[in-house]
All heavy atoms as an XYZ file, in Angstrom:
883
protein
N     234.031    112.805    302.701
C     234.755    112.305    303.866
C     235.851    111.337    303.428
O     236.958    111.466    303.917
C     233.731    111.572    304.779
C     234.328    111.069    305.989
S     234.727    112.441    307.120
C     234.792    111.610    308.624
N     235.588    110.464    302.505
C     236.582    109.508    302.049
C     237.703    110.246    301.330
O     238.885    109.901    301.483
C     235.956    108.432    301.130
C     234.982    107.574    301.940
C     237.006    107.578    300.483
C     234.191    106.576    301.133
N     237.360    111.286    300.584
C     238.348    112.047    299.855
C     239.333    112.750    300.808
O     240.526    112.753    300.592
C     237.652    113.126    298.980
C     238.333    113.424    297.663
C     238.353    112.205    296.805
C     237.652    114.536    296.984
N     238.814    113.285    301.883
C     239.627    113.940    302.910
C     240.580    112.908    303.530
O     241.741    113.175    303.708
C     238.774    114.645    303.916
C     238.006    115.788    303.282
C     239.615    115.151    305.080
C     236.949    116.406    304.131
N     240.067    111.762    303.911
C     240.902    110.731    304.507
C     241.983    110.257    303.580
O     243.118    110.055    303.980
C     240.002    109.554    304.956
C     239.145    109.874    306.166
C     238.273    108.717    306.566
O     238.553    107.566    306.211
O     237.289    108.999    307.249
N     241.646    110.048    302.288
C     242.625    109.656    301.302
C     243.700    110.683    301.142
O     244.886    110.354    301.062
C     241.971    109.379    299.924
C     241.610    107.925    299.666
C     240.794    107.862    298.375
C     242.830    107.063    299.589
N     243.312    111.958    301.102
C     244.275    113.063    300.995
C     245.208    113.065    302.194
O     246.407    113.244    302.075
C     243.522    114.358    300.924
O     244.404    115.435    300.935
N     244.666    112.844    303.377
C     245.468    112.808    304.605
C     246.440    111.666    304.546
O     247.614    111.798    304.860
C     244.568    112.707    305.841
C     245.334    112.472    307.098
C     245.994    113.533    307.712
C     245.363    111.239    307.703
C     246.708    113.336    308.885
C     246.061    111.010    308.893
C     246.746    112.065    309.456
O     247.443    111.876    310.635
N     245.981    110.498    304.142
C     246.825    109.306    304.050
C     247.966    109.531    303.062
O     249.116    109.186    303.315
C     246.007    108.046    303.722
C     245.114    107.643    304.884
C     246.914    106.879    303.327
C     244.069    106.618    304.591
N     247.656    110.134    301.896
C     248.663    110.351    300.881
C     249.693    111.359    301.367
O     250.901    111.153    301.164
C     248.014    110.867    299.603
S     247.089    109.573    298.707
N     249.271    112.425    302.055
C     250.235    113.404    302.511
C     251.094    112.825    303.627
O     252.275    113.080    303.714
C     249.549    114.689    302.971
O     248.752    114.418    304.139
N     250.488    112.016    304.450
C     251.213    111.357    305.533
C     252.254    110.329    304.958
O     253.353    110.229    305.428
C     250.274    110.654    306.460
C     250.876    110.134    307.721
C     249.818    109.723    308.688
N     250.302    108.749    309.614
C     250.829    109.044    310.830
N     250.879    110.301    311.188
N     251.260    108.109    311.603
N     251.835    109.611    303.942
C     252.709    108.669    303.284
C     253.893    109.359    302.639
O     255.012    108.890    302.689
C     251.926    107.843    302.238
C     252.726    106.648    301.694
O     253.581    106.137    302.411
N     252.455    106.315    300.462
N     253.660    110.505    302.000
C     254.697    111.300    301.412
C     255.711    111.767    302.433
O     256.915    111.724    302.230
C     254.119    112.516    300.658
O     255.122    113.293    300.137
N     255.204    112.209    303.591
C     256.098    112.685    304.673
C     256.897    111.484    305.203
O     258.080    111.621    305.486
C     255.256    113.292    305.805
N     256.282    110.317    305.292
C     256.977    109.133    305.765
C     258.090    108.736    304.785
O     259.162    108.366    305.203
C     256.027    107.973    305.999
C     256.721    106.780    306.699
S     255.758    105.261    306.857
C     254.175    105.782    307.278
N     257.794    108.846    303.492
C     258.810    108.519    302.481
C     259.995    109.451    302.603
O     261.142    109.036    302.484
C     258.198    108.597    301.050
C     257.286    107.467    300.722
C     258.015    106.136    300.641
O     259.232    106.041    300.592
N     257.236    105.073    300.535
N     259.723    110.735    302.857
C     260.797    111.691    303.054
C     261.622    111.326    304.279
O     262.874    111.373    304.208
C     260.248    113.124    303.207
C     261.249    114.112    303.613
N     262.218    114.582    302.718
C     261.486    114.766    304.765
C     262.991    115.425    303.334
N     262.546    115.576    304.595
N     260.977    110.976    305.359
C     261.678    110.561    306.568
C     262.516    109.292    306.336
O     263.641    109.208    306.846
C     260.680    110.302    307.724
C     260.109    111.564    308.310
O     260.611    112.638    307.974
O     259.167    111.489    309.088
N     262.021    108.360    305.580
C     262.757    107.145    305.283
C     264.008    107.489    304.480
O     265.122    106.980    304.776
C     261.881    106.118    304.572
C     260.835    105.556    305.554
C     262.696    104.980    303.968
C     259.752    104.730    304.939
N     263.874    108.325    303.482
C     265.041    108.743    302.702
C     266.058    109.473    303.542
O     267.272    109.213    303.424
C     264.647    109.562    301.492
C     263.930    108.781    300.432
C     263.512    109.685    299.245
C     262.796    108.816    298.243
N     262.389    109.612    297.062
N     265.601    110.340    304.393
C     266.484    111.086    305.260
C     267.250    110.155    306.224
O     268.478    110.223    306.367
C     265.714    112.090    306.080
C     266.517    112.937    307.031
C     265.603    113.941    307.741
C     266.387    114.813    308.709
N     265.518    115.791    309.357
N     266.522    109.241    306.810
C     267.129    108.302    307.747
C     268.070    107.334    307.032
O     269.177    107.003    307.543
C     266.034    107.503    308.461
C     266.467    106.620    309.643
C     267.169    107.496    310.702
C     265.292    105.941    310.246
N     267.778    106.971    305.794
C     268.657    106.112    305.021
C     269.983    106.813    304.740
O     271.039    106.195    304.855
C     267.964    105.698    303.707
O     266.779    104.979    303.999
C     268.899    104.824    302.875
N     269.912    108.097    304.382
C     271.144    108.867    304.138
C     271.994    108.917    305.402
O     273.209    108.774    305.379
C     270.836    110.292    303.686
C     270.558    110.433    302.205
C     270.598    111.858    301.699
N     270.689    112.944    302.611
C     269.676    113.709    303.031
N     268.470    113.485    302.584
N     269.862    114.681    303.885
N     271.370    109.135    306.551
C     272.080    109.193    307.807
C     272.737    107.860    308.133
O     273.934    107.799    308.477
C     271.147    109.624    308.944
C     270.691    111.074    308.729
C     271.776    109.445    310.286
C     269.511    111.498    309.611
N     271.992    106.786    307.995
C     272.522    105.477    308.331
C     273.651    105.058    307.365
O     274.611    104.448    307.776
C     271.391    104.428    308.290
C     270.371    104.607    309.393
S     271.131    104.387    310.987
C     270.502    105.771    311.878
N     273.490    105.377    306.079
C     274.589    105.068    305.122
C     275.852    105.788    305.494
O     276.925    105.248    305.339
C     274.156    105.397    303.702
C     273.227    104.384    303.071
C     272.899    104.793    301.645
C     271.990    103.766    300.980
N     271.669    104.148    299.609
N     275.695    107.038    305.882
C     276.886    107.828    306.257
C     277.589    107.220    307.460
O     278.819    107.163    307.505
C     276.495    109.306    306.549
N     276.844    106.740    308.410
C     277.421    106.154    309.632
C     277.811    104.718    309.473
O     278.461    104.170    310.371
C     276.466    106.325    310.797
C     276.187    107.772    311.261
C     275.100    107.799    312.318
C     277.464    108.418    311.745
N     277.468    104.095    308.342
C     277.811    102.692    308.138
C     279.303    102.486    307.868
O     279.789    101.381    308.013
C     276.984    102.113    307.001
N     279.999    103.536    307.466
C     281.452    103.434    307.227
C     282.177    103.598    308.565
O     281.922    104.540    309.288
C     281.826    104.525    306.248
C     283.315    104.540    305.988
O     284.079    105.057    306.772
N     283.690    103.996    304.831
N     283.096    102.708    308.864
C     283.846    102.695    310.095
C     284.534    104.035    310.349
O     284.481    104.590    311.474
C     284.898    101.602    310.158
C     284.282    100.200    310.174
O     283.048    100.115    310.374
O     285.031     99.221    310.003
N     285.212    104.568    309.326
C     285.955    105.808    309.497
C     285.051    106.982    309.743
O     285.321    107.871    310.584
C     286.867    106.099    308.273
C     288.034    105.159    308.260
O     288.575    104.744    309.278
N     288.429    104.758    307.053
N     283.914    107.055    309.033
C     282.971    108.152    309.236
C     282.367    108.076    310.605
O     282.148    109.087    311.303
C     281.912    108.185    308.127
C     282.386    108.775    306.845
C     281.247    109.104    305.923
N     280.567    107.961    305.375
C     280.905    107.321    304.274
N     281.958    107.717    303.581
N     280.217    106.284    303.867
N     282.013    106.859    311.038
C     281.455    106.704    312.363
C     282.446    107.137    313.422
O     282.100    107.869    314.353
C     281.031    105.249    312.615
C     280.457    104.918    313.990
C     279.211    105.787    314.274
C     280.122    103.445    314.098
N     283.691    106.738    313.286
C     284.703    107.141    314.249
C     284.900    108.668    314.255
O     285.010    109.290    315.295
C     286.034    106.449    313.981
C     287.082    106.827    314.984
C     288.415    106.107    314.746
O     288.505    105.255    313.889
O     289.404    106.435    315.473
N     284.908    109.257    313.079
C     285.076    110.685    312.930
C     283.905    111.430    313.588
O     284.107    112.353    314.385
C     285.179    111.069    311.448
C     285.368    112.548    311.091
C     286.614    113.100    311.685
C     285.416    112.668    309.561
N     282.722    110.969    313.356
C     281.506    111.562    313.970
C     281.583    111.464    315.491
O     281.348    112.432    316.200
C     280.234    110.909    313.477
C     279.003    111.412    314.118
C     278.409    112.624    313.689
C     278.388    110.704    315.175
C     277.252    113.080    314.303
C     277.248    111.205    315.782
C     276.698    112.395    315.357
O     275.551    112.890    315.961
N     281.963    110.283    315.963
C     282.040    110.098    317.445
C     283.144    110.922    318.063
O     282.983    111.425    319.170
C     282.245    108.588    317.733
C     281.076    107.651    317.426
C     281.430    106.238    317.635
C     279.827    108.032    318.229
N     284.240    111.114    317.345
C     285.313    111.982    317.830
C     284.841    113.429    317.985
O     285.112    114.073    318.987
C     286.545    111.940    316.889
C     287.330    110.658    316.942
C     288.211    110.585    318.196
O     288.526    111.577    318.841
N     288.594    109.386    318.542
N     284.129    113.918    316.979
C     283.608    115.281    317.016
C     282.628    115.401    318.161
O     282.694    116.372    318.937
C     282.900    115.608    315.650
C     283.971    115.676    314.533
C     282.160    116.939    315.784
C     283.339    115.693    313.150
N     281.752    114.453    318.295
C     280.743    114.452    319.401
C     281.446    114.418    320.754
O     281.092    115.143    321.677
C     279.774    113.302    319.268
C     278.512    113.550    320.073
C     277.586    112.392    319.986
N     277.866    111.566    321.170
C     277.694    110.279    321.250
N     277.270    109.604    320.219
N     277.962    109.620    322.359
N     282.441    113.582    320.890
C     283.184    113.451    322.137
C     283.872    114.769    322.529
O     283.774    115.200    323.685
C     284.209    112.317    322.037
C     285.067    112.135    323.221
N     284.598    111.638    324.410
C     286.400    112.447    323.460
C     285.562    111.605    325.291
N     286.649    112.112    324.753
N     284.505    115.398    321.566
C     285.158    116.658    321.855
C     284.175    117.725    322.281
O     284.441    118.549    323.164
C     285.972    117.152    320.648
C     287.214    116.310    320.359
C     287.876    116.738    319.064
C     288.246    116.392    321.501
N     283.005    117.754    321.660
C     281.963    118.697    322.041
C     281.493    118.427    323.496
O     281.254    119.365    324.234
C     280.781    118.644    321.089
C     281.042    119.328    319.796
C     279.820    119.399    318.933
O     278.845    118.645    319.138
O     279.823    120.201    317.983
N     281.353    117.163    323.835
C     280.909    116.811    325.176
C     281.922    117.223    326.243
O     281.544    117.552    327.359
C     280.608    115.329    325.278
C     279.366    114.911    324.529
C     279.166    113.412    324.531
O     280.069    112.646    324.749
N     277.949    112.986    324.221
N     283.168    117.226    325.851
C     284.229    117.653    326.775
C     284.340    119.155    326.855
O     285.102    119.699    327.662
C     285.587    117.093    326.339
C     285.739    115.582    326.401
C     287.104    115.174    325.840
C     285.607    115.105    327.849
N     283.551    119.853    326.028
C     283.572    121.325    325.967
C     284.947    121.820    325.599
O     285.425    122.819    326.167
C     283.056    121.914    327.234
N     285.642    121.147    324.688
C     286.938    121.574    324.215
C     286.749    122.864    323.391
O     285.823    122.908    322.597
C     287.584    120.481    323.333
C     288.886    120.967    322.726
C     287.804    119.224    324.173
N     287.576    123.897    323.631
C     287.421    125.091    322.850
C     287.520    124.866    321.343
O     288.221    123.936    320.909
C     288.626    125.955    323.306
C     289.057    125.369    324.593
C     288.639    123.917    324.552
N     286.823    125.647    320.559
C     286.765    125.483    319.103
C     288.160    125.409    318.500
O     288.420    124.661    317.585
C     286.026    126.640    318.446
C     284.529    126.509    318.463
C     284.068    125.522    317.428
O     284.812    124.968    316.598
N     282.777    125.246    317.413
N     289.129    126.174    319.031
C     290.464    126.189    318.470
C     291.149    124.829    318.549
O     292.073    124.539    317.823
C     291.329    127.233    319.192
O     291.443    126.893    320.551
N     290.635    123.946    319.421
C     291.204    122.619    319.577
C     290.397    121.552    318.866
O     290.710    120.365    318.955
C     291.375    122.258    321.056
C     292.353    123.158    321.764
C     292.495    122.792    323.215
O     292.184    121.663    323.584
O     292.903    123.653    324.016
N     289.295    121.934    318.206
C     288.402    120.962    317.539
C     288.556    120.953    316.048
O     287.605    120.704    315.335
C     286.958    121.263    317.926
S     286.598    120.957    319.643
N     289.767    121.267    315.576
C     289.975    121.272    314.114
C     289.935    119.871    313.604
O     290.420    118.908    314.222
C     291.288    121.941    313.740
C     291.283    123.430    313.986
C     292.141    124.001    314.898
C     290.461    124.243    313.258
C     292.153    125.342    315.105
C     290.435    125.596    313.464
C     291.279    126.176    314.395
N     289.384    119.705    312.406
C     289.281    118.378    311.773
C     290.673    117.802    311.607
O     290.847    116.573    311.746
C     288.500    118.473    310.462
C     288.573    117.207    309.657
C     287.057    118.868    310.727
N     291.667    118.631    311.308
C     293.023    118.148    311.061
C     293.606    117.451    312.321
O     294.310    116.473    312.187
C     293.919    119.306    310.622
O     293.962    120.293    311.587
N     293.227    117.960    313.479
C     293.711    117.313    314.724
C     293.063    115.951    314.902
O     293.719    115.001    315.316
C     293.346    118.201    315.950
C     294.093    119.523    315.943
O     295.159    119.611    315.266
O     293.626    120.466    316.571
N     291.795    115.839    314.599
C     291.113    114.553    314.687
C     291.686    113.591    313.656
O     291.922    112.422    313.962
C     289.594    114.715    314.501
C     289.019    115.601    315.606
C     288.885    113.386    314.441
C     287.559    116.003    315.427
N     291.941    114.095    312.464
C     292.505    113.273    311.407
C     293.856    112.696    311.796
O     294.142    111.527    311.530
C     292.644    114.102    310.107
N     294.655    113.486    312.461
C     295.983    113.008    312.900
C     295.838    111.858    313.874
O     296.592    110.898    313.838
C     296.766    114.172    313.511
N     294.878    111.957    314.762
C     294.628    110.859    315.749
C     294.150    109.585    315.048
O     294.453    108.488    315.471
C     293.576    111.312    316.793
C     294.047    112.377    317.705
C     292.949    112.784    318.662
C     293.348    113.966    319.494
N     292.284    114.480    320.338
N     293.375    109.789    313.945
C     292.849    108.619    313.255
C     293.812    108.037    312.238
O     293.584    106.972    311.700
C     291.545    109.029    312.568
C     290.407    109.349    313.501
S     288.914    109.910    312.661
C     288.491    108.500    311.655
N     294.897    108.757    311.968
C     295.908    108.300    311.007
C     295.324    108.024    309.618
O     295.528    106.952    309.047
C     296.655    107.080    311.550
C     297.370    107.362    312.835
C     298.055    106.133    313.413
C     298.714    106.562    314.703
N     299.069    105.444    315.529
N     294.545    109.001    309.152
C     293.945    108.919    307.826
C     294.416    110.134    307.046
O     294.523    111.236    307.606
C     292.409    108.924    307.959
C     291.923    107.704    308.690
C     291.742    109.020    306.580
C     290.476    107.678    308.940
N     294.620    109.962    305.791
C     295.086    111.061    304.934
C     294.051    112.173    304.758
O     292.851    111.939    304.887
N     294.525    113.329    304.443
C     293.666    114.521    304.274
C     292.576    114.321    303.236
O     291.428    114.709    303.487
C     294.514    115.785    303.977
N     292.893    113.773    302.032
C     291.823    113.599    301.052
C     290.707    112.641    301.542
O     289.508    112.910    301.299
C     292.540    112.936    299.852
C     293.970    113.359    299.998
C     294.204    113.389    301.487
N     291.073    111.616    302.299
C     290.077    110.707    302.833
C     289.218    111.379    303.865
O     287.973    111.213    303.887
C     290.765    109.450    303.420
O     291.620    108.872    302.429
C     289.763    108.434    303.910
N     289.859    112.131    304.788
C     289.114    112.857    305.812
C     288.162    113.842    305.154
O     286.995    113.952    305.541
C     290.054    113.577    306.761
C     290.722    112.590    307.738
C     289.369    114.689    307.561
C     289.762    111.944    308.705
N     288.646    114.545    304.138
C     287.830    115.512    303.445
C     286.579    114.848    302.838
O     285.463    115.368    302.943
C     288.651    116.184    302.306
O     287.833    117.093    301.621
N     286.772    113.687    302.246
C     285.630    112.935    301.692
C     284.642    112.538    302.778
O     283.410    112.734    302.622
C     286.155    111.687    300.967
C     285.054    110.717    300.597
N     284.172    110.954    299.595
C     284.685    109.528    301.144
C     283.307    109.965    299.497
N     283.596    109.101    300.433
N     285.140    112.054    303.877
C     284.241    111.648    304.992
C     283.520    112.842    305.593
O     282.325    112.742    305.920
C     285.031    110.906    306.059
C     285.544    109.577    305.653
N     284.763    108.656    304.890
C     286.716    108.929    305.832
C     285.454    107.563    304.689
N     286.667    107.723    305.224
N     284.193    113.960    305.711
C     283.539    115.177    306.227
C     282.385    115.567    305.313
O     281.303    115.901    305.787
C     284.566    116.305    306.355
C     285.524    116.061    307.507
C     283.884    117.664    306.521
C     284.903    116.136    308.883
N     282.617    115.549    303.993
C     281.597    115.902    303.042
C     280.408    114.955    303.148
O     279.251    115.381    303.054
C     282.153    115.899    301.628
C     283.036    117.067    301.326
C     283.625    117.013    299.922
C     284.626    118.114    299.741
N     285.340    118.038    298.493
N     280.671    113.664    303.323
C     279.572    112.681    303.445
C     278.756    112.942    304.732
O     277.531    112.855    304.666
C     280.142    111.295    303.430
C     280.714    110.826    302.114
C     279.653    110.649    301.047
O     278.532    110.167    301.371
O     279.909    111.011    299.910
N     279.436    113.213    305.830
C     278.716    113.439    307.080
C     277.927    114.751    306.975
O     276.782    114.816    307.488
C     279.724    113.540    308.257
C     280.394    112.223    308.647
C     281.516    112.480    309.652
C     279.390    111.243    309.191
N     278.497    115.754    306.357
C     277.801    117.025    306.192
C     276.582    116.853    305.261
O     275.478    117.359    305.520
C     278.734    118.103    305.640
C     278.092    119.450    305.530
C     279.032    120.505    304.972
O     279.979    120.175    304.230
O     278.804    121.675    305.290
N     276.750    116.118    304.183
C     275.695    115.886    303.200
C     274.501    115.141    303.868
O     273.354    115.416    303.530
C     276.225    115.076    302.010
O     275.203    114.743    301.149
N     274.813    114.252    304.769
C     273.772    113.479    305.480
C     273.119    114.350    306.581
O     272.132    113.919    307.212
C     274.338    112.241    306.073
N     273.670    115.559    306.839
C     273.119    116.428    307.849
C     273.597    116.109    309.275
O     273.046    116.652    310.220
N     274.594    115.265    309.386
C     275.060    114.860    310.704
C     275.960    115.895    311.380
O     276.013    115.978    312.591
C     275.810    113.531    310.626
C     274.896    112.336    310.392
C     275.701    111.154    309.827
C     274.198    111.955    311.669
N     276.676    116.650    310.590
C     277.609    117.681    311.109
C     277.419    118.976    310.362
O     276.902    119.048    309.258
C     279.067    117.243    311.082
C     279.545    117.035    309.626
C     279.318    116.012    311.935
C     281.042    116.824    309.488
N     277.865    120.039    311.039
C     277.941    121.339    310.409
C     279.441    121.684    310.283
O     280.202    121.431    311.194
C     277.256    122.420    311.224
C     275.783    122.169    311.380
C     275.160    123.254    312.231
N     273.823    122.891    312.622
C     272.719    123.192    311.962
N     272.795    123.828    310.807
N     271.535    122.838    312.396
N     279.843    122.233    309.127
C     281.228    122.502    308.879
C     281.455    124.002    308.719
O     280.643    124.709    308.116
C     281.724    121.751    307.597
C     283.129    122.129    307.255
C     281.544    120.270    307.784
N     282.530    124.463    309.301
C     282.911    125.887    309.147
C     284.357    125.978    308.802
O     285.204    125.264    309.392
C     282.636    126.606    310.464
C     282.941    128.091    310.422
C     282.686    128.783    311.745
O     282.294    128.138    312.715
N     282.799    130.086    311.735
N     284.695    126.787    307.798
C     286.062    126.971    307.410
C     286.616    128.230    308.044
O     286.008    129.285    307.995
C     286.195    127.072    305.872
C     285.859    125.777    305.198
C     286.064    125.858    303.715
C     285.689    124.503    303.080
N     285.965    124.449    301.674
N     287.791    128.095    308.682
C     288.497    129.208    309.270
C     289.841    129.303    308.617
O     290.772    128.635    309.047
C     288.647    129.034    310.785
C     287.346    128.845    311.582
C     287.611    128.444    313.011
C     286.530    130.128    311.530
N     289.929    130.064    307.547
C     291.157    130.090    306.739
C     291.327    128.725    306.053
O     290.451    128.283    305.350
N     292.452    128.081    306.309
C     292.667    126.747    305.743
C     292.227    125.636    306.660
O     292.207    124.473    306.289
C     294.177    126.559    305.437
C     294.640    127.421    304.285
C     296.056    127.076    303.903
C     296.495    127.899    302.712
N     297.813    127.508    302.214
N     291.847    125.994    307.892
C     291.383    125.026    308.847
C     289.874    124.822    308.719
O     289.124    125.710    308.307
C     291.706    125.471    310.271
C     293.178    125.514    310.575
C     293.753    124.104    310.804
O     293.026    123.109    310.838
N     295.044    124.036    310.962
N     289.466    123.652    309.103
C     288.021    123.275    309.098
C     287.630    122.823    310.495
O     288.284    122.005    311.089
C     287.733    122.143    308.098
C     288.077    122.584    306.671
C     286.262    121.705    308.154
C     288.013    121.475    305.659
N     286.524    123.404    310.985
C     285.983    122.900    312.259
C     284.657    122.229    311.928
O     283.975    122.567    310.961
C     285.714    124.049    313.267
O     284.798    124.968    312.730
C     287.006    124.744    313.626
N     284.269    121.278    312.737
C     283.003    120.565    312.539
C     282.322    120.434    313.892
O     282.942    120.287    314.929
C     283.298    119.167    311.962
N     281.007    120.513    313.860
C     280.214    120.333    315.041
C     279.027    119.462    314.723
O     278.577    119.377    313.563
C     279.753    121.665    315.597
O     278.975    122.353    314.647
N     278.526    118.747    315.722
C     277.375    117.851    315.527
C     276.137    118.708    315.264
O     275.904    119.736    315.925
C     277.166    116.997    316.788
C     275.868    116.222    316.708
C     278.323    116.041    316.961
N     275.347    118.303    314.280
C     274.109    118.953    313.965
C     273.061    118.473    314.999
O     272.648    117.343    314.908
C     273.678    118.631    312.534
C     272.390    119.361    312.144
O     271.589    119.759    312.964
N     272.211    119.496    310.843
N     272.713    119.337    315.909
C     271.812    118.928    316.999
C     270.432    118.545    316.486
O     269.790    117.626    317.064
C     271.674    120.056    318.044
C     272.951    120.309    318.825
C     273.397    119.133    319.649
O     272.517    118.482    320.289
O     274.597    118.818    319.720
N     269.954    119.195    315.432
C     268.653    118.827    314.887
C     268.605    117.373    314.413
O     267.654    116.666    314.699
C     268.297    119.777    313.723
C     267.940    121.193    314.162
C     267.717    122.096    312.969
O     267.483    121.590    311.855
O     267.754    123.308    313.169
N     269.654    117.016    313.702
C     269.731    115.617    313.187
C     269.870    114.630    314.330
O     269.247    113.585    314.329
C     270.882    115.464    312.154
O     270.664    116.424    311.095
C     270.921    114.069    311.592
N     270.730    114.974    315.282
C     270.920    114.091    316.435
C     269.583    113.876    317.176
O     269.234    112.748    317.490
C     271.980    114.672    317.402
C     272.280    113.768    318.552
C     273.418    114.311    319.389
C     272.879    115.313    320.361
N     273.844    115.767    321.363
N     268.836    114.933    317.355
C     267.532    114.796    318.044
C     266.531    114.041    317.175
O     265.726    113.267    317.697
C     266.996    116.192    318.387
C     267.814    116.863    319.485
O     268.491    116.202    320.264
N     267.803    118.167    319.485
N     266.602    114.242    315.877
C     265.730    113.507    314.927
C     265.946    112.002    315.049
O     265.024    111.213    315.173
C     265.951    113.986    313.516
C     265.313    113.118    312.448
C     263.940    113.160    312.246
C     266.080    112.250    311.688
C     263.347    112.338    311.275
C     265.491    111.459    310.729
C     264.158    111.500    310.529
O     263.572    110.708    309.554
N     267.217    111.619    314.996
C     267.544    110.176    315.098
C     267.137    109.640    316.459
O     266.549    108.536    316.545
C     269.043    109.933    314.839
C     269.436    108.495    315.131
C     269.401    110.298    313.407
N     267.368    110.375    317.511
C     266.970    109.985    318.837
C     265.468    109.729    318.908
O     264.983    108.771    319.453
C     267.395    111.019    319.878
C     267.049    110.645    321.308
C     267.545    111.682    322.291
N     268.979    111.604    322.367
C     269.757    112.697    322.475
N     269.265    113.879    322.475
N     271.060    112.543    322.548
N     264.688    110.686    318.271
C     263.245    110.548    318.285
C     262.771    109.353    317.467
O     261.842    108.640    317.871
C     262.658    111.829    317.692
C     261.132    111.866    317.702
C     260.596    113.165    317.093
O     261.135    114.211    317.397
O     259.673    113.058    316.258
N     263.398    109.119    316.311
C     262.983    107.981    315.476
C     263.187    106.651    316.188
O     262.339    105.766    316.120
C     263.787    108.006    314.155
C     263.631    106.678    313.384
C     263.346    109.152    313.265
N     264.266    106.537    316.916
C     264.585    105.285    317.576
C     264.073    105.157    319.020
O     264.334    104.169    319.666
C     266.064    104.972    317.498
C     266.478    104.625    316.090
C     267.230    105.456    315.301
C     266.116    103.368    315.549
C     267.611    105.126    314.015
C     266.479    103.038    314.266
C     267.225    103.921    313.496
N     263.407    106.187    319.500
C     262.848    106.053    320.874
C     261.649    105.124    320.790
O     260.865    105.140    319.856
C     262.453    107.423    321.416
O     261.390    107.954    320.678
N     261.543    104.335    321.773
C     260.454    103.339    321.775
C     259.518    103.637    322.912
O     259.858    104.024    323.937
C     261.031    101.900    321.939
C     261.870    101.610    320.671
C     259.943    100.866    322.097
C     262.606    100.289    320.767
């Protein structure tokens, strides 16, 4: 009986450690002002149901007045953290909010 309980506790602790690492990656990505603004812009455009053709990252970058290399870096960080999904259409890049991650964060912080 004790062995089973210990096994359960260890597996639960391992899952919690994974969740903590995942949440840390998400929070670090959003801790940067430009990445947070970029994420919020993408989310805002999705909420407005703007057609995909108008949701190019380059359009958002122009509004934020940030250079292409910097935007590219921020997009990679947001994608790496699982916050957004990126799709390349020729030379253009579109981004959308990763609903699974958004729901995960919502669940973690629900009280």
